N, C-alpha and C positions, 0 to 999 in steps of 0.2 A: 221580932219586932224591934226596931231601933228606938232609941230614946226620943228622937224627933217624932216618930210614928206614934208613940205613946202619948206625947204631949198633944199632938193633933187630935187623937181620939178623945182625949180628956176634954179638950176645948170644944169639940163637936158635941159631945154628950152634954156639956154645960150649956151650950147654946140651945140645944133642943129642949133641955129642962126649962130654961128661961122663957122660951117661946111658949111652951105648954103652960107654964105658970101664968103668963100674961093672958093667954086665951081663957084660962080657968077663971081669972079675975074679971073678965069682960072688957079688957082694955082695947081689943080690936074694934069694938063698937064705938068707943070714945074717940079713937084715932080717926075712924071713918067719918064721924060727925064733924070733927074739926077740919078734916081735909075738904069735905063738901062745903063747909062754911067759908074756908079760905078761897076755894075755887070760885064760889059764887061772888065773893067780894072782888076778886081780881077781874072777872069779866063783866062786872057791873050789874049783876042780876039780883043781888041781895041787899 
């Protein structure tokens, strides 16, 4: 494995860890609520 391949693998593992940590903290639900609120305001329903 080349040096660039090792760096890519490390960054991929770090990204997966950050995604899992965010899901564990319940941040996906918060982001979804904010997105729905923004969409409703943009189209004038909210």
